[in-house]
C-alpha positions, 0 to 999 in steps of 0.5 A, a space after each residue: 500500500 502506498 500513501 501519497 501526500 501532496 500539497 495544494 498549490 497556492 491560488 493564482 490570484 492570491 497575491 493580488 487579493 492581498 495587494 487589493 486588501 492593502 489598497 482597500 485599507 489605504 483608500 480609507 486614509 486621509 492625508 496624514 495631517 488631517 488624521 492627526 488633527 482628528 485624533 488630537 481633537 478627540 483627545 482634547 475633547 476627552 473622547 478617549 475611544 474616538 481618539 484611540 480609533 483615530 490614532 490607530 487609523 493614523 498608524 495603519 496609514 503609516 502616518 505615525 512618523 508625522 508626530 511620534 512624540 505626541 501620537 504614542 503619548 496621547 494614544 497610550 494616555 487615552 487607553 489609560 483613561 479607559 482603564 486599558 493599561 495593558 494596551 497602553 503598555 503596548 503603545 508605550 513600547 511601540 512609541 519608544 521604538 521611535 523616540 527612545 530618549 523621550 523622557 516624558 514617554 518613559 515616565 508615563 511608561 514607568 507609571 503605567 508599569 507600576 499600575 500593572 504591578 510590573 515593577 521590573 519594567 517600572 524600574 527599567 523605564 525609570 532607570 532609562 530616564 536616569 541614563 539620560 538625565 542622572 540628576 532628575 530629583 523627581 525620577 530619583 525619588 520615584 525610583 527610590 520609592 519603587 525600590 523601597 516598596 519592593 524591599 530592595 533596600 541596597 538598590 534604594 541606597 544606591 539611588 539615594 546616594 545619587 540623589 544626595 550627590 545633587 541635593 545634599 540637603 534633601 530631607 526626603 532623601 536623608 530620611 529615606 536613607 536612614 530608613 533603608 539602613 534601618 530596614 537592612 539592620 545597619 
């Protein structure tokens, strides 16, 4: 007994149907500045779902490079306003591919990761900001608080030392450092 196995060849009109789908989608595309205007208007009017829909269309039409600093920031914020923090996290990651040094986007991504209790990512984003601007007291305090809340006191002390290098008279940093040493039994 012989068993013959064969493959079905691809459809002759397969590639053209995919191409036509792409062109059908692009027919819905308005000029990029107009799409950005629609999305921004929805965002300003706090119509979060419409803002998300328009930002999605903006990205599908390859217009995301027009204003990546605001596109990803506002789209992610709109997701946050709807309580969709996982979706916001995805958008933050996509936006950081285009604007890796955007400290506002990094801070928002860090706060979002904290809401999701993803402290590894939160630390990563805050640490990334500090690699750009080491003397940012707000970020140093946020990172110190994350380390404290995760009982990572050695790391907290390292951050507090950096903070105190720039603000030696900071009452918060000095108090946190004492508490961290106390928690370590030192």
